ZAFIRO-604634 format. One record per atom (N, C-alpha, C): z, y, x; residue in one letter. Coordinates in steps of 0.2 Angstrom, whole numbers, plus 2048, in hexadecimal, padded with zeros to 3 digits. Atoms other than C-alpha are relative to their C-alpha. Example, Ala and Ser with C-alpha at 12.3 -4.5 7.8 and 13.67 -1.06 7.14 Angstrom:
BEGIN
8007FA804A8277EA83EA800806804A7FF7FA7FCS8247FB844S8038057FCS
// end
This chain:
BEGIN
7FE7FB805M75DD81A90M7F98047FEM8067FC802V74FD8AA86V8038057FBV7FE7FA804V752D9BA7EV7FA8027FDV8067FE804G746D9FA70G8018047FBG7FF7FC806G743DAAA62G7FA806800G8047FA800P739DBAA5DP801805805P8007FA7FBG735DC8A69G8058057FEG7FB7FA801G742DD6A6BG8077FE7FEG7F9802801L752DCCA69L804800806L7FC8007FAG757DCDA7BG8007F9804G8008067FDK752DBCA81K800801808K8017FF7F9T74CDC2A92T806804803T7FA7FC7FDT75BDCEA94T8067FB801T7FB8057FFL767DBFA91L7FE7FB806L8028047FAA75DDB4A9DA801803807A7FE7FC7FAH75EDC2AAAH807800802H7F87FF7FFA771DC4AA8A8027F9802A7FE8077FEA773DB1AA9A7FE7FE807A8038027F9L768DAFAB9L804805805L7FD7FC7FBR771DBEAC1R8077FD802R7F98037FFR782DB5ABFR7FF7FA804R8028067FCV77ADA5AC6V7FF802807V8027FE7F9A773DAEAD5A806802803A7FA7FE7FDE784DB6AD8E8057FA802E7FB8067FFS78DDA5AD7S7FE7FC806S8038057FBD782D9DAE5D8007F97FED801807803A781D8EADAA7F97FD802A8068037FFF76FD8CADEF7FD803807F8037FE7FAA766D8DAEFA7FA8057FFA8067FC801D756D94AE8D7FF8017F8D8027FF807L74FD9BAD8L7FA8037FFL8067FD801A73FD9FAD0A8008027F8A8007FD807W73CDAAAC0W7F88017FFW8077FF802V72BDA8AB8V7FF8027F9V8017FD806G726DB3AAAG7FB7FC7FCG805803804L71CDABA9CL7FD8057FBL8037FB804E714DBBA95E7FA7FE7FCE806803802E704DB1A93E8017F9800E7FF807800P703D9FA8EP7FE7FD807P8028037F9A702D94A9EA8007F87FFA801808800T6FCD82AA0T8067FE805T7FB8037FCY708D76AA8Y7FE800808Y8027FF7F9P6FED76AB9P801807802P7FF7F97FEA6FED89AB9A807802801A7F87FF7FFL711D89AB7L8027FD806L7FD8037F9L714D7DAC5L7FD804806L8027FC7FBS709D87AD0S804807801S7FC7FA800R712D97ACCR8077FF803R7F98027FDF723D8EAD0F7FF7FF807F8018017F9A71CD88AE0A7FF806804A8007FA7FCR717D99AE6R806804800R7F97FC800D727DA2AE0D8057FD804D7FB8037FCL731D95AE9L7FF800807L8027FF7F9G728D98AF9G7FC7FA803G8048057FEY71CD89AF9Y7F98017FEY8077FF803P70BD91AF6P7FB7FB802P8058067FDH702D83B00H8007FB7FBH800805805L707D78AF1L7FC8027FAL8037FD806A6FFD83AE4A7F97FD7FEA807803800G6EDD7BAE7G8007F97FEG800808801E6F3D69AE4E7FE7FF7F9E801803807S6EED5FAD4S8078017FDS7FA7FF803A6FBD61AC7A8057FA801A7FC8067FFT701D4FACAT803800807T7FE7FF7F9D703D52ADDD805806801D7FB7FA800L70BD63ADAL8077FE7FDL7F9802804E718D5CACEE8047FB805E7FD8057FCR71CD4EADAR803804806R7FD7FC7FAS71ED5AAE9S8058047FES7FB7FC803L728D66ADFL8077FC7FFL7FA804802R734D58AD9R8037FE807R7FD8027FAA736D52AEBA804806803A7FD7FA7FDL73AD64AF1L8068027FCL7FB7FE804L745D68AE3L8067FC7FFL7FB805800S74FD58AE3S805801806S7FC8007FAA756D5DAF4A803807800A7FD7F9800T75BD6FAEFT8028027F9T7FE7FE807R765D76AE0R7FC8077FFR8057FB801T757D81AD9T8018027F8T8017FE807A757D8BAC8A7F98037FFA8077FF802L746D8CAC0L8018047F9L8007FD807V745D99AB2V7F98037FEV
// end
């Protein structure tokens, strides 16, 4: 799901409220919230998710290897990425 629109409409507040409910429900074993205040490249975003999920050793891999590693790890655990 993507929530988009001009700044100041409450998108982040809505996402925080939804994520709090998800966290309270124990529907996911892990979660990572990465803010995009600045534009991020796909490899940089993957690295941030890896670090936030507790896999900092993966952050230095190439984008292809990092994506492959994250897919393997995430396929074994219900994880919310925001």
